[in-house]
TORKOL-4160 file (C-alpha; in steps of 0.2 Angstrom, whole numbers, padded with zeros to 4 digits, m for minus):
378
<pt num="1" X="0000" Y="0000" Z="0000"/>
<pt num="2" X="0008" Y="0015" Z="m0007"/>
<pt num="3" X="0002" Y="0033" Z="0000"/>
<pt num="4" X="0011" Y="0049" Z="m0005"/>
<pt num="5" X="0009" Y="0064" Z="0007"/>
<pt num="6" X="0010" Y="0082" Z="m0002"/>
<pt num="7" X="0020" Y="0090" Z="0011"/>
<pt num="8" X="0020" Y="0107" Z="0001"/>
<pt num="9" X="0001" Y="0106" Z="0000"/>
<pt num="10" X="0001" Y="0103" Z="0019"/>
<pt num="11" X="0012" Y="0119" Z="0022"/>
<pt num="12" X="0002" Y="0130" Z="0010"/>
<pt num="13" X="m0015" Y="0125" Z="0015"/>
<pt num="14" X="m0010" Y="0128" Z="0033"/>
<pt num="15" X="m0003" Y="0145" Z="0029"/>
<pt num="16" X="m0019" Y="0149" Z="0020"/>
<pt num="17" X="m0030" Y="0144" Z="0035"/>
<pt num="18" X="m0020" Y="0154" Z="0048"/>
<pt num="19" X="m0022" Y="0169" Z="0037"/>
<pt num="20" X="m0040" Y="0167" Z="0036"/>
<pt num="21" X="m0048" Y="0174" Z="0054"/>
<pt num="22" X="m0060" Y="0162" Z="0061"/>
<pt num="23" X="m0064" Y="0165" Z="0079"/>
<pt num="24" X="m0079" Y="0156" Z="0086"/>
<pt num="25" X="m0094" Y="0164" Z="0079"/>
<pt num="26" X="m0085" Y="0171" Z="0064"/>
<pt num="27" X="m0080" Y="0156" Z="0054"/>
<pt num="28" X="m0090" Y="0159" Z="0038"/>
<pt num="29" X="m0073" Y="0163" Z="0028"/>
<pt num="30" X="m0063" Y="0149" Z="0033"/>
<pt num="31" X="m0079" Y="0138" Z="0030"/>
<pt num="32" X="m0079" Y="0144" Z="0012"/>
<pt num="33" X="m0059" Y="0141" Z="0011"/>
<pt num="34" X="m0061" Y="0123" Z="0015"/>
<pt num="35" X="m0075" Y="0120" Z="0004"/>
<pt num="36" X="m0064" Y="0127" Z="m0010"/>
<pt num="37" X="m0051" Y="0114" Z="m0005"/>
<pt num="38" X="m0064" Y="0100" Z="m0005"/>
<pt num="39" X="m0070" Y="0104" Z="m0022"/>
<pt num="40" X="m0053" Y="0105" Z="m0029"/>
<pt num="41" X="m0051" Y="0087" Z="m0023"/>
<pt num="42" X="m0067" Y="0082" Z="m0030"/>
<pt num="43" X="m0074" Y="0078" Z="m0012"/>
<pt num="44" X="m0093" Y="0080" Z="m0010"/>
<pt num="45" X="m0098" Y="0089" Z="0006"/>
<pt num="46" X="m0114" Y="0098" Z="0014"/>
<pt num="47" X="m0116" Y="0111" Z="0027"/>
<pt num="48" X="m0126" Y="0112" Z="0043"/>
<pt num="49" X="m0137" Y="0127" Z="0046"/>
<pt num="50" X="m0122" Y="0137" Z="0055"/>
<pt num="51" X="m0109" Y="0131" Z="0043"/>
<pt num="52" X="m0101" Y="0116" Z="0050"/>
<pt num="53" X="m0095" Y="0105" Z="0036"/>
<pt num="54" X="m0097" Y="0086" Z="0033"/>
<pt num="55" X="m0088" Y="0080" Z="0018"/>
<pt num="56" X="m0090" Y="0062" Z="0011"/>
<pt num="57" X="m0078" Y="0049" Z="0006"/>
<pt num="58" X="m0088" Y="0034" Z="0000"/>
<pt num="59" X="m0083" Y="0017" Z="0004"/>
<pt num="60" X="m0087" Y="m0001" Z="0000"/>
<pt num="61" X="m0098" Y="m0001" Z="0016"/>
<pt num="62" X="m0110" Y="0013" Z="0018"/>
<pt num="63" X="m0117" Y="0008" Z="0035"/>
<pt num="64" X="m0108" Y="0008" Z="0049"/>
<pt num="65" X="m0097" Y="0022" Z="0044"/>
<pt num="66" X="m0083" Y="0032" Z="0052"/>
<pt num="67" X="m0079" Y="0051" Z="0055"/>
<pt num="68" X="m0063" Y="0062" Z="0057"/>
<pt num="69" X="m0066" Y="0079" Z="0065"/>
<pt num="70" X="m0056" Y="0094" Z="0066"/>
<pt num="71" X="m0061" Y="0112" Z="0071"/>
<pt num="72" X="m0061" Y="0127" Z="0061"/>
<pt num="73" X="m0064" Y="0140" Z="0075"/>
<pt num="74" X="m0050" Y="0148" Z="0085"/>
<pt num="75" X="m0049" Y="0159" Z="0100"/>
<pt num="76" X="m0055" Y="0177" Z="0098"/>
<pt num="77" X="m0061" Y="0192" Z="0109"/>
<pt num="78" X="m0076" Y="0203" Z="0110"/>
<pt num="79" X="m0080" Y="0221" Z="0116"/>
<pt num="80" X="m0087" Y="0221" Z="0134"/>
<pt num="81" X="m0089" Y="0239" Z="0137"/>
<pt num="82" X="m0084" Y="0257" Z="0130"/>
<pt num="83" X="m0072" Y="0266" Z="0143"/>
<pt num="84" X="m0071" Y="0284" Z="0147"/>
<pt num="85" X="m0053" Y="0285" Z="0142"/>
<pt num="86" X="m0058" Y="0281" Z="0124"/>
<pt num="87" X="m0052" Y="0263" Z="0126"/>
<pt num="88" X="m0061" Y="0247" Z="0126"/>
<pt num="89" X="m0064" Y="0233" Z="0139"/>
<pt num="90" X="m0064" Y="0216" Z="0131"/>
<pt num="91" X="m0068" Y="0198" Z="0136"/>
<pt num="92" X="m0061" Y="0182" Z="0128"/>
<pt num="93" X="m0069" Y="0171" Z="0116"/>
<pt num="94" X="m0064" Y="0153" Z="0121"/>
<pt num="95" X="m0053" Y="0148" Z="0135"/>
<pt num="96" X="m0038" Y="0160" Z="0131"/>
<pt num="97" X="m0025" Y="0166" Z="0145"/>
<pt num="98" X="m0024" Y="0185" Z="0146"/>
<pt num="99" X="m0006" Y="0184" Z="0148"/>
<pt num="100" X="m0004" Y="0177" Z="0130"/>
<pt num="101" X="m0015" Y="0191" Z="0124"/>
<pt num="102" X="m0005" Y="0205" Z="0130"/>
<pt num="103" X="0002" Y="0214" Z="0115"/>
<pt num="104" X="m0008" Y="0205" Z="0102"/>
<pt num="105" X="m0013" Y="0215" Z="0086"/>
<pt num="106" X="m0032" Y="0213" Z="0082"/>
<pt num="107" X="m0045" Y="0219" Z="0070"/>
<pt num="108" X="m0061" Y="0225" Z="0077"/>
<pt num="109" X="m0077" Y="0223" Z="0067"/>
<pt num="110" X="m0091" Y="0236" Z="0069"/>
<pt num="111" X="m0109" Y="0234" Z="0062"/>
<pt num="112" X="m0105" Y="0247" Z="0048"/>
<pt num="113" X="m0089" Y="0254" Z="0041"/>
<pt num="114" X="m0072" Y="0247" Z="0038"/>
<pt num="115" X="m0064" Y="0237" Z="0051"/>
<pt num="116" X="m0052" Y="0245" Z="0064"/>
<pt num="117" X="m0035" Y="0241" Z="0070"/>
<pt num="118" X="m0029" Y="0241" Z="0088"/>
<pt num="119" X="m0018" Y="0232" Z="0101"/>
<pt num="120" X="m0022" Y="0223" Z="0117"/>
<pt num="121" X="m0012" Y="0230" Z="0132"/>
<pt num="122" X="m0011" Y="0229" Z="0150"/>
<pt num="123" X="m0019" Y="0243" Z="0160"/>
<pt num="124" X="m0002" Y="0248" Z="0166"/>
<pt num="125" X="0008" Y="0246" Z="0150"/>
<pt num="126" X="0021" Y="0259" Z="0152"/>
<pt num="127" X="0037" Y="0256" Z="0162"/>
<pt num="128" X="0041" Y="0275" Z="0161"/>
<pt num="129" X="0024" Y="0279" Z="0170"/>
<pt num="130" X="0021" Y="0264" Z="0182"/>
<pt num="131" X="0039" Y="0258" Z="0185"/>
<pt num="132" X="0040" Y="0241" Z="0194"/>
<pt num="133" X="0021" Y="0241" Z="0196"/>
<pt num="134" X="0020" Y="0235" Z="0177"/>
<pt num="135" X="0027" Y="0218" Z="0182"/>
<pt num="136" X="0016" Y="0217" Z="0198"/>
<pt num="137" X="m0001" Y="0219" Z="0189"/>
<pt num="138" X="m0010" Y="0202" Z="0188"/>
<pt num="139" X="m0012" Y="0195" Z="0171"/>
<pt num="140" X="m0032" Y="0195" Z="0168"/>
<pt num="141" X="m0044" Y="0200" Z="0155"/>
<pt num="142" X="m0051" Y="0214" Z="0167"/>
<pt num="143" X="m0033" Y="0221" Z="0167"/>
<pt num="144" X="m0033" Y="0222" Z="0148"/>
<pt num="145" X="m0040" Y="0235" Z="0136"/>
<pt num="146" X="m0040" Y="0238" Z="0118"/>
<pt num="147" X="m0031" Y="0253" Z="0111"/>
<pt num="148" X="m0038" Y="0257" Z="0095"/>
<pt num="149" X="m0027" Y="0265" Z="0081"/>
<pt num="150" X="m0039" Y="0280" Z="0080"/>
<pt num="151" X="m0042" Y="0297" Z="0087"/>
<pt num="152" X="m0051" Y="0290" Z="0102"/>
<pt num="153" X="m0049" Y="0298" Z="0120"/>
<pt num="154" X="m0067" Y="0298" Z="0126"/>
<pt num="155" X="m0083" Y="0288" Z="0127"/>
<pt num="156" X="m0091" Y="0300" Z="0114"/>
<pt num="157" X="m0076" Y="0296" Z="0102"/>
<pt num="158" X="m0080" Y="0277" Z="0103"/>
<pt num="159" X="m0098" Y="0281" Z="0101"/>
<pt num="160" X="m0094" Y="0292" Z="0085"/>
<pt num="161" X="m0084" Y="0277" Z="0078"/>
<pt num="162" X="m0100" Y="0266" Z="0079"/>
<pt num="163" X="m0093" Y="0254" Z="0092"/>
<pt num="164" X="m0104" Y="0244" Z="0103"/>
<pt num="165" X="m0103" Y="0230" Z="0116"/>
<pt num="166" X="m0102" Y="0214" Z="0108"/>
<pt num="167" X="m0092" Y="0219" Z="0093"/>
<pt num="168" X="m0080" Y="0205" Z="0087"/>
<pt num="169" X="m0062" Y="0205" Z="0087"/>
<pt num="170" X="m0049" Y="0194" Z="0077"/>
<pt num="171" X="m0031" Y="0192" Z="0082"/>
<pt num="172" X="m0016" Y="0192" Z="0070"/>
<pt num="173" X="m0009" Y="0175" Z="0069"/>
<pt num="174" X="0008" Y="0180" Z="0064"/>
<pt num="175" X="0014" Y="0164" Z="0056"/>
<pt num="176" X="0032" Y="0160" Z="0053"/>
<pt num="177" X="0037" Y="0143" Z="0045"/>
<pt num="178" X="0056" Y="0141" Z="0046"/>
<pt num="179" X="0067" Y="0131" Z="0034"/>
<pt num="180" X="0070" Y="0118" Z="0048"/>
<pt num="181" X="0053" Y="0113" Z="0049"/>
<pt num="182" X="0047" Y="0123" Z="0065"/>
<pt num="183" X="0030" Y="0132" Z="0062"/>
<pt num="184" X="0026" Y="0146" Z="0073"/>
<pt num="185" X="0009" Y="0155" Z="0074"/>
<pt num="186" X="m0006" Y="0158" Z="0084"/>
<pt num="187" X="m0020" Y="0146" Z="0081"/>
<pt num="188" X="m0010" Y="0131" Z="0075"/>
<pt num="189" X="m0024" Y="0124" Z="0087"/>
<pt num="190" X="m0033" Y="0118" Z="0076"/>
<pt num="191" X="m0028" Y="0123" Z="0059"/>
<pt num="192" X="m0014" Y="0112" Z="0058"/>
<pt num="193" X="m0027" Y="0097" Z="0062"/>
<pt num="194" X="m0037" Y="0104" Z="0048"/>
<pt num="195" X="m0022" Y="0105" Z="0035"/>
<pt num="196" X="m0018" Y="0087" Z="0041"/>
<pt num="197" X="m0035" Y="0080" Z="0038"/>
<pt num="198" X="m0036" Y="0089" Z="0020"/>
<pt num="199" X="m0018" Y="0082" Z="0016"/>
<pt num="200" X="m0023" Y="0065" Z="0021"/>
<pt num="201" X="m0039" Y="0066" Z="0010"/>
<pt num="202" X="m0029" Y="0072" Z="m0004"/>
<pt num="203" X="m0017" Y="0057" Z="m0003"/>
<pt num="204" X="m0033" Y="0045" Z="m0003"/>
<pt num="205" X="m0040" Y="0054" Z="m0018"/>
<pt num="206" X="m0024" Y="0052" Z="m0028"/>
<pt num="207" X="m0020" Y="0034" Z="m0023"/>
<pt num="208" X="m0037" Y="0029" Z="m0030"/>
<pt num="209" X="m0038" Y="0015" Z="m0018"/>
<pt num="210" X="m0055" Y="0010" Z="m0012"/>
<pt num="211" X="m0060" Y="0013" Z="0006"/>
<pt num="212" X="m0067" Y="m0001" Z="0016"/>
<pt num="213" X="m0081" Y="0010" Z="0024"/>
<pt num="214" X="m0088" Y="0027" Z="0021"/>
<pt num="215" X="m0079" Y="0041" Z="0029"/>
<pt num="216" X="m0084" Y="0058" Z="0034"/>
<pt num="217" X="m0073" Y="0072" Z="0036"/>
<pt num="218" X="m0081" Y="0084" Z="0049"/>
<pt num="219" X="m0075" Y="0102" Z="0050"/>
<pt num="220" X="m0083" Y="0110" Z="0066"/>
<pt num="221" X="m0085" Y="0128" Z="0070"/>
<pt num="222" X="m0087" Y="0129" Z="0089"/>
<pt num="223" X="m0076" Y="0117" Z="0097"/>
<pt num="224" X="m0066" Y="0132" Z="0108"/>
<pt num="225" X="m0083" Y="0134" Z="0117"/>
<pt num="226" X="m0086" Y="0116" Z="0120"/>
<pt num="227" X="m0099" Y="0112" Z="0107"/>
<pt num="228" X="m0087" Y="0103" Z="0095"/>
<pt num="229" X="m0094" Y="0088" Z="0084"/>
<pt num="230" X="m0110" Y="0086" Z="0095"/>
<pt num="231" X="m0121" Y="0093" Z="0081"/>
<pt num="232" X="m0114" Y="0086" Z="0065"/>
<pt num="233" X="m0115" Y="0067" Z="0068"/>
<pt num="234" X="m0128" Y="0055" Z="0061"/>
<pt num="235" X="m0134" Y="0038" Z="0068"/>
<pt num="236" X="m0123" Y="0027" Z="0057"/>
<pt num="237" X="m0106" Y="0034" Z="0063"/>
<pt num="238" X="m0098" Y="0021" Z="0074"/>
<pt num="239" X="m0080" Y="0028" Z="0075"/>
<pt num="240" X="m0076" Y="0045" Z="0078"/>
<pt num="241" X="m0057" Y="0051" Z="0077"/>
<pt num="242" X="m0053" Y="0069" Z="0082"/>
<pt num="243" X="m0038" Y="0078" Z="0077"/>
<pt num="244" X="m0032" Y="0091" Z="0089"/>
<pt num="245" X="m0016" Y="0097" Z="0098"/>
<pt num="246" X="m0004" Y="0087" Z="0109"/>
<pt num="247" X="0004" Y="0098" Z="0123"/>
<pt num="248" X="0022" Y="0100" Z="0125"/>
<pt num="249" X="0026" Y="0103" Z="0143"/>
<pt num="250" X="0034" Y="0094" Z="0158"/>
<pt num="251" X="0025" Y="0080" Z="0164"/>
<pt num="252" X="0018" Y="0076" Z="0147"/>
<pt num="253" X="0022" Y="0063" Z="0134"/>
<pt num="254" X="0017" Y="0070" Z="0118"/>
<pt num="255" X="0028" Y="0066" Z="0103"/>
<pt num="256" X="0036" Y="0083" Z="0097"/>
<pt num="257" X="0040" Y="0075" Z="0079"/>
<pt num="258" X="0028" Y="0062" Z="0078"/>
<pt num="259" X="0009" Y="0059" Z="0081"/>
<pt num="260" X="0002" Y="0057" Z="0098"/>
<pt num="261" X="m0012" Y="0045" Z="0102"/>
<pt num="262" X="m0022" Y="0052" Z="0118"/>
<pt num="263" X="m0027" Y="0038" Z="0129"/>
<pt num="264" X="m0039" Y="0050" Z="0140"/>
<pt num="265" X="m0043" Y="0069" Z="0141"/>
<pt num="266" X="m0053" Y="0078" Z="0154"/>
<pt num="267" X="m0070" Y="0069" Z="0150"/>
<pt num="268" X="m0063" Y="0051" Z="0153"/>
<pt num="269" X="m0054" Y="0037" Z="0143"/>
<pt num="270" X="m0055" Y="0035" Z="0124"/>
<pt num="271" X="m0061" Y="0019" Z="0116"/>
<pt num="272" X="m0048" Y="0005" Z="0120"/>
<pt num="273" X="m0051" Y="m0004" Z="0103"/>
<pt num="274" X="m0050" Y="0012" Z="0093"/>
<pt num="275" X="m0034" Y="0017" Z="0101"/>
<pt num="276" X="m0026" Y="0000" Z="0099"/>
<pt num="277" X="m0031" Y="0001" Z="0081"/>
<pt num="278" X="m0021" Y="0017" Z="0079"/>
<pt num="279" X="m0006" Y="0011" Z="0089"/>
<pt num="280" X="m0005" Y="m0004" Z="0077"/>
<pt num="281" X="m0006" Y="0007" Z="0061"/>
<pt num="282" X="0008" Y="0017" Z="0068"/>
<pt num="283" X="0018" Y="0002" Z="0072"/>
<pt num="284" X="0014" Y="m0007" Z="0055"/>
<pt num="285" X="0019" Y="0008" Z="0044"/>
<pt num="286" X="0033" Y="0015" Z="0055"/>
<pt num="287" X="0024" Y="0031" Z="0059"/>
<pt num="288" X="0034" Y="0040" Z="0074"/>
<pt num="289" X="0021" Y="0041" Z="0088"/>
<pt num="290" X="0018" Y="0041" Z="0108"/>
<pt num="291" X="0004" Y="0039" Z="0120"/>
<pt num="292" X="m0002" Y="0053" Z="0132"/>
<pt num="293" X="m0015" Y="0058" Z="0144"/>
<pt num="294" X="m0022" Y="0075" Z="0145"/>
<pt num="295" X="m0030" Y="0082" Z="0162"/>
<pt num="296" X="m0036" Y="0099" Z="0157"/>
<pt num="297" X="m0042" Y="0096" Z="0139"/>
<pt num="298" X="m0057" Y="0090" Z="0129"/>
<pt num="299" X="m0060" Y="0089" Z="0111"/>
<pt num="300" X="m0073" Y="0086" Z="0097"/>
<pt num="301" X="m0074" Y="0068" Z="0101"/>
<pt num="302" X="m0078" Y="0072" Z="0120"/>
<pt num="303" X="m0093" Y="0084" Z="0115"/>
<pt num="304" X="m0099" Y="0071" Z="0104"/>
<pt num="305" X="m0099" Y="0058" Z="0117"/>
<pt num="306" X="m0107" Y="0069" Z="0130"/>
<pt num="307" X="m0121" Y="0074" Z="0118"/>
<pt num="308" X="m0126" Y="0056" Z="0119"/>
<pt num="309" X="m0119" Y="0048" Z="0103"/>
<pt num="310" X="m0115" Y="0029" Z="0105"/>
<pt num="311" X="m0099" Y="0029" Z="0096"/>
<pt num="312" X="m0081" Y="0024" Z="0098"/>
<pt num="313" X="m0071" Y="0039" Z="0100"/>
<pt num="314" X="m0053" Y="0043" Z="0099"/>
<pt num="315" X="m0041" Y="0057" Z="0098"/>
<pt num="316" X="m0024" Y="0060" Z="0089"/>
<pt num="317" X="m0013" Y="0075" Z="0090"/>
<pt num="318" X="0001" Y="0085" Z="0082"/>
<pt num="319" X="0014" Y="0092" Z="0094"/>
<pt num="320" X="0009" Y="0110" Z="0101"/>
<pt num="321" X="0021" Y="0120" Z="0113"/>
<pt num="322" X="0013" Y="0135" Z="0121"/>
<pt num="323" X="m0005" Y="0130" Z="0117"/>
<pt num="324" X="m0018" Y="0144" Z="0117"/>
<pt num="325" X="m0004" Y="0156" Z="0116"/>
<pt num="326" X="0011" Y="0158" Z="0105"/>
<pt num="327" X="0011" Y="0141" Z="0098"/>
<pt num="328" X="0024" Y="0131" Z="0089"/>
<pt num="329" X="0023" Y="0114" Z="0080"/>
<pt num="330" X="0035" Y="0105" Z="0068"/>
<pt num="331" X="0031" Y="0099" Z="0050"/>
<pt num="332" X="0036" Y="0081" Z="0054"/>
<pt num="333" X="0022" Y="0080" Z="0068"/>
<pt num="334" X="0009" Y="0087" Z="0057"/>
<pt num="335" X="0014" Y="0075" Z="0042"/>
<pt num="336" X="0013" Y="0061" Z="0055"/>
<pt num="337" X="m0004" Y="0065" Z="0059"/>
<pt num="338" X="m0009" Y="0066" Z="0040"/>
<pt num="339" X="m0001" Y="0049" Z="0038"/>
<pt num="340" X="m0010" Y="0040" Z="0052"/>
<pt num="341" X="m0026" Y="0047" Z="0046"/>
<pt num="342" X="m0024" Y="0041" Z="0028"/>
<pt num="343" X="m0019" Y="0023" Z="0034"/>
<pt num="344" X="m0034" Y="0024" Z="0046"/>
<pt num="345" X="m0046" Y="0028" Z="0032"/>
<pt num="346" X="m0039" Y="0013" Z="0023"/>
<pt num="347" X="m0041" Y="0001" Z="0037"/>
<pt num="348" X="m0057" Y="m0009" Z="0040"/>
<pt num="349" X="m0071" Y="m0007" Z="0054"/>
<pt num="350" X="m0064" Y="m0008" Z="0072"/>
<pt num="351" X="m0077" Y="m0021" Z="0075"/>
<pt num="352" X="m0089" Y="m0031" Z="0064"/>
<pt num="353" X="m0102" Y="m0031" Z="0078"/>
<pt num="354" X="m0103" Y="m0011" Z="0076"/>
<pt num="355" X="m0114" Y="m0013" Z="0061"/>
<pt num="356" X="m0128" Y="m0016" Z="0073"/>
<pt num="357" X="m0132" Y="m0002" Z="0086"/>
<pt num="358" X="m0138" Y="m0015" Z="0099"/>
<pt num="359" X="m0132" Y="m0034" Z="0100"/>
<pt num="360" X="m0130" Y="m0049" Z="0112"/>
<pt num="361" X="m0117" Y="m0052" Z="0125"/>
<pt num="362" X="m0109" Y="m0064" Z="0114"/>
<pt num="363" X="m0105" Y="m0050" Z="0102"/>
<pt num="364" X="m0093" Y="m0042" Z="0114"/>
<pt num="365" X="m0075" Y="m0043" Z="0108"/>
<pt num="366" X="m0060" Y="m0052" Z="0116"/>
<pt num="367" X="m0048" Y="m0043" Z="0126"/>
<pt num="368" X="m0038" Y="m0033" Z="0113"/>
<pt num="369" X="m0021" Y="m0036" Z="0123"/>
<pt num="370" X="m0022" Y="m0053" Z="0116"/>
<pt num="371" X="m0023" Y="m0047" Z="0098"/>
<pt num="372" X="m0008" Y="m0052" Z="0087"/>
<pt num="373" X="m0011" Y="m0038" Z="0075"/>
<pt num="374" X="m0022" Y="m0023" Z="0081"/>
<pt num="375" X="m0024" Y="m0016" Z="0063"/>
<pt num="376" X="m0031" Y="m0032" Z="0056"/>
<pt num="377" X="m0041" Y="m0040" Z="0070"/>
<pt num="378" X="m0060" Y="m0037" Z="0068"/>
């Protein structure tokens, strides 16, 4: 089985995604971009009312089927109130540490008129004014304000600009892709995952190899606020594999240059049989990998299970240093994720009994630790 990953496509697709702002609630532009990529690959797709994408790769078996999910939405911010000093109090959209927001260049979108530019700054931003107090101010969203690049020095000035509470902000990603393979940017979570899914799909389409079962590519639009893939599944999906970031930090076992298979996140353990399949695929196809457990983390898969879907759920991750801040990954890690995804699409169903939603006790599988080949065993 020969699969060719187009790493130039991976890189350029990721760069285009990063340069398309898409905080939760403002995802239409990036949805259109991904749909264009799907059309170029000849992959059919459909959209939910709010714009989440379900693309369809037909297989030899239509039911049960599997799904792969990655989220298009990113962190962002919103105007909380107009301040008498001509600046704006803001709140985060998604779980975004204020410390990482300090100094961010942003764009503010009004009801009418061109977007406005500005910078998120601590209330005490100048050492020439506040001295050591600059370092003593706690990092929190109430201690941040948006300084607009406008003649704005009063509440009346802000009102004249047509600014209101609830106006949306997008944050500059500032991507930098180095020749040594390190990719640095805000919002690699989860746009690197989206690029990996599209690259894997491209490899499958170009290989012309038949898929054993239908595979749906799900691109969700509200993972950063906890909704995830809860709203885009249908009853035939037996397996759901989410793609997201794996944290590089002390006490973690994330593979910095390979793919990380998550065994558990804050919502609980992932499906044993699915994770064993993924480990087996990595071993068989020499994909660098590790296993990790995440304590303060949830994904598209967790949201789908919590919504009541009876599915086998798993999570694979690309490496990410400085998650939800100034993020960094490596091209080899994102490519490893794409490779595992493509091989997973070409593998058979995890268990034959999954074709039925309900079954007898005798259908329960044997202990997978006894499997000789986790990739092939049904």
